[in-house]
N, C-alpha and C positions, 0 to 999 in steps of 0.2 A: 762555840755553842750549842743548846741543850735543845733535848728535843720532847715535845711527846706525841704518844702516838693512838687517834679513839676509832673503835674501827667503827663498822657502819652496821647497820641488823638489810635484812630481807626487808624493798621499800613496801607496803601494802595502798591499797589503793584511795585508802582517807589523810596519807598522808601527802598528795601531794598539797606544790609551798602553795601558797597566794605573793606574785610577787610582791602585790603593795603594801600585805603587813609584813615582810620583811624589809622591804627596804623601809616602814615605818619603824618597824626593832632596830636594823640597823643605825639608823636616823640620830635618833636617842642613845647611842652613845658617842659620847663628843668627843669623840679619836684627833682630837686638832695633833699631829704631826710633831710627839715618837708618839703619843702615849696613844695607847689600844684602844682602853677602857672599854672594853668587852664587846666589843665587833667583832673580831675575830671567833672570839667564843659564843656570837647570834649565831653567826654563820653555819661553825661547826652542829653544833646543834640542830642547822634546819637540811645539812646534809649527811647528818646520820642515818634519820630515820631514810633514806634514798639508800643505802648502801654505801656507800662511802667511806672508806677509807682516810680516813683524818691526819696528817700529822701538824703536830704547833713546834711551827721552828724559832729558835730564839738564835740570832747575830750579836755580836760585838767588838766591835774597833776601837781602838786608843783616839780616844779624841774625838769621836762621836758619837750617839746616843745608842743606846741596847734596841732591838726593834724585833716585836713578832709577826713569826708571816705564820701563814696555811699553806698547805700542800695537800690534796682530796684529792680521791683516785678509783673510780669506778670500775670496774673491769680490770684485767689483769692480763689482758694480752689484744693478740692483736696491734689496731693503728692510734694513736691517743691522742686525740681531739683535746687541746687546752682553751679554756678561756683565762683568764689575766686581765686580772684590775690591782684597788689597793683599795684599802676601806680608811685609809687614815687621808686628814683634810685641809685643808688652813681653816689659819682663826674663824672669827666670824666675822669677824670686824668690830665695826661699833654698834652695840648691841640694841641702841636707843632707834637705830635706822631701818632693824628692821621691826615686822605689820604685827611679823611674832614670831614666839623663843624659837630659835635656832639646833635646837638639840630636843625640841618634842614632837615634832614628825605629827605633825599641824595636816589636815585634810580642809580644803579651801578652795568651794567653785573648780570643782572638781582636777585640784593642782595641792600636789603634794611639795611642802616645802620645808627648807633647813638644809646645816650645810651641808654639801657631800649628793642636795638632793640626783644632783646630774652631774656629778665629779670626784664619787662616781661607783653611786653604795647600788644604787636604782641601779647600772646597769648592772655590781654584784648579783640583786636581787633575780635577777630576766637570769641571766648565767645559769641562777639555783633549781629556778621553776623549770625553762627549758627541760632542763638533765632531768629535772623527775616525771615532766610529759613523754621523756625518747622512755627513758630507764620504765616507766609503768608498758607501756607497750612493746617492746622488744620483747622478739621473740625467744624462745629457750634456746639456752646452744650458743644465744648475739656472745660472736665474737667481734671483744673491737673495746675501746675503755673511754673515755671522758672524764679533765681533771678538773682541778681550778687550782691557780696560782694565782694566792694573791701577800703583796707583802703589807708593810704597813708604815716604808718612807720614798711612798714614791716624790711626793710634795717635799722632799727634805734631803736631801742629800744622796738618797741611792746610791747605798754604801753598805747594805748590811739586808737591801732588799733580795731583790729581784733578783744579783746577779750574784748572789750565793748560791740561795734555791736554785740558781739551773747550776752547778758546781755541784750544793747535793745528789742532787739530780745526778748526775756526771758519775760520779764517788760510788751511788747505788745500780746504773747500769741500767737509768730509766729515759726515759725518749719520747721526746715531744715529735708529732708529726705535722703541727697543726694547730695555728693559734688565735684567735681572737681575743684582742683587747679591746676591751670595754670603753675605752673616753671619749670626753662628750663632740660626737665626730658631727652632727645636724646640726645647718651652717642657717636653717630657720625652716628645715622639715624632715622630722624621723624619720631618716633612711635617705636625705639624696645627698650622701657623701660618705664616701668613707675610704682613708688612707692607706694610700699601701706603700707610702715607706716616711720620710719624714726628712728633715738639711741635719747638718751635722750645726754646732754651735763652739767655737772654736771663745774665748775672751782672754783679752791683752792688760797685760800694764806695761804701760813705757815708762819711765824716769828717767827724767833727762838731766844730766848733773851740770852747772857750769861753774862762777862763780860772781857772788855778790855783791856786792856794794852801793853808792850812790850815784842815785840816777842824773846825779849831774857830771857825774865823772864814768858815762862811760866807757870812753876807751882801757878805764881799770879795770873791768868787770868781764863778766860776760855772760847773758842773759841767757841763762834756761830756754826763759816762756819762747821768744822768742823761734827757737827750734823747734821746742816739741808742738807749737802753732806752725810752725814750716810744713814739720813732718805729719801735724795731721792734715790739713787740705790735700798732702797727697793724697794720703789714705785713701778718705774721702772721695774725691774726683776719681779718681782712679776705675777703672771697670775691670773687675776680676773675672767677668762672663756676658753671657746671655743670656742662659739657662738654659732647658736641651725638651724635649718632646712630656720631661716628667716631672723639672723641676722650675722652677724662678729662679733668676735672674740670684748670681751670692752678693749679700749688699751688709756693711758693715755701718756701725752707728757704735758715734763716741757715746760714752754716757755721763764721765764724769771728770771735769780739770780740774785739779787739785793744785795750790798754788799756797795757801796758809801763808801767805802773807799781810797780816793787816796794817802795812805804813807804805800809804804813795810813793814816798822816796826811795826808798831801798827796794837794790834791782833783785830780785832770792836767785837764793844757791842751788835751789832744785823745785821741779816742777815735773808731777804726775799727772799720767791721764786713762782711764781705761775703757778697750773697743769692748765694743760685739762683733762679732763675721762666724751670719750663718751663712751653713756650705752645702752647696749641694753638691752632688752626684761624682763633680767632677774633680773634685781636690777631696783630700784630706787631710786630718789634723798636723801630720810633718809635709804635704804639702805645700799648707798653707802659712806653715811657723816657718821651713825656706826661704817663701817668696816674699815676708814680711822682712824679713832676715837682708835679704838683698835690697828689698823696693830702701830699705831705710840706712844701709851703710852709708850712700852717698852726701845724705846730712853729715857725719861725721861729728867730729865731737864725742862725750860719751854720755854713750846711751845704755840700758840695759833692757833687756824684756822678757817677761815672763806671761807664759801661755796657758791657759791649762782649757784643757778638750773637754769636757761635757759627753756630748758626744757625736757617735762620726754617719753622716750622712748613708743612707740604708736607700734601699728598695728590690719591694717584694715584684717581681716580672709581674701587669698586669696577669699574666695566665695560669699563672700559679693557684691566686686562695681567689680572684677576684671576683670571676666567674659566679661559683659559690656564691658569693656573698649578694653578689647585686641580681641572683636568680633567686635566693631567700626574699630578698627585700619586692622586691618586684610580685613576688606570690604570697605576699600580707601585705601590700599599701599600692601595689601597683605600680611603682617608681621606680627608673633602674641611674642606680644612684653615678656623683661626677666619682673618676677614682682623682684622689688629692695627696700631692704632702706635703701643702701648709700646713702652719701653725706651728706648734716650738717642737721639744724635745716631748718622748714616754720609752716608757719602757721597756716599747717595742721596738727600741732601741738596740738593748740589748739583748732580746729574742732573736730579733733578726739572724742572730748568729746560729741559730742553730735550725728553724726550719723558719715556713713561710708567713707570715706572719701578715696579718692585715686590722687596720683598728675600726669596729665601729661601736657604736655608745650610741648617746639620746641628743637632743640637739642643744648644743651649750649657750644660749645666748644666757642664761645666767650661770654658768658659773663662774667664784669667783666671788661673787654679788653677791650685794645686802639680798634677803629675799630669793639665794636659790630655787629652787622651786621645780615638779614635773609632773607633766600632764599624768593625772591615770590614762587615761588613753596611749601615753606611749607607753607607760608602761608594760602595759597589755599588746599595746602589738610587736613593742621590742622582743618580747618573750616571745610570740609565737615565729620571730624571723628565726633569733635564734636557737627555737626549734625545729623552726624549717630545715637553716640550717643543717643541725644533726641528720637529720633523715637525706638530703642530697645527700650529703657525706658518706658518710656511710651502705649506702647505695651503689656509688659509685663502686 
């Protein structure tokens, strides 16, 4: 790990951040995972004049790309409210399908276009702009801290980012008291949904071995495909649970079945399948693994199951942080959000281990799509929501 520290200076009134312009600057950095492409430098340059001390953190691990991350903090005492997110983005896809270049930060008809506009450079720009407004209005002697925890590998393997940054904070004896992750949570309108938890994700790789042979002489062979199909039929038809107050039912989906047999008259010697389970907080990765092995054991024969859990299910109880976010949304845009746990995994799964965390960001309808774009009005409103959130948090 390497670290570079960039100290901030006192804020001046004319240094307040325009979220639209900062978002454009960030979009112009083609930071497709694992490349930083200057994005974190742009953010640090914006935060420094606000008084933030910025730590550039570079982490590496064997077999994974090196990742640049940023931890920035204003204040040294009191409660530490953290904004967390990522500047890395998915590839733009077919460039010919974009109506504008994906890394030019083009504004058209009241919308800002670019890869990462909603997932999630737009929200990061709103983080910074909201923090600047709050700091400018803070009374002398204010005792509190605001931090930004920004990684460069959320869209990648998530090994050299948030997890290691949290370990680095723990080694320094630095704590987070509450955290908002800026993932795009709006279903149709800004603020119509916040995430107070996420389902866990388990990927199973099932390999069944048999004895190859001629299809005309099945008594001399042992067809692994037949056993694999039966095993998958059992897993996909059983009900794992019915969900609960905050989570939908656990689901299992087969993503691929592979035999690699080009001949129609040959019984293969091996067959493989991969499936994914999105599970609620009635399960853990360990309890699901035990259930799978118990469920498959009666099928006999030679088989093996390799399991990878990319994230456990987590829930921040609605009373811990949700009212703060809901009230801030209501104050600015006049709506009460749905409290949800739907969607995929996010880095909130790591942060949930150390403090209350919830997710609130932009409308996600264009994330990862061609012509990803955000409304300029939504950037302004989200900045206002984050600002109001800080006011309510530190007033409590």
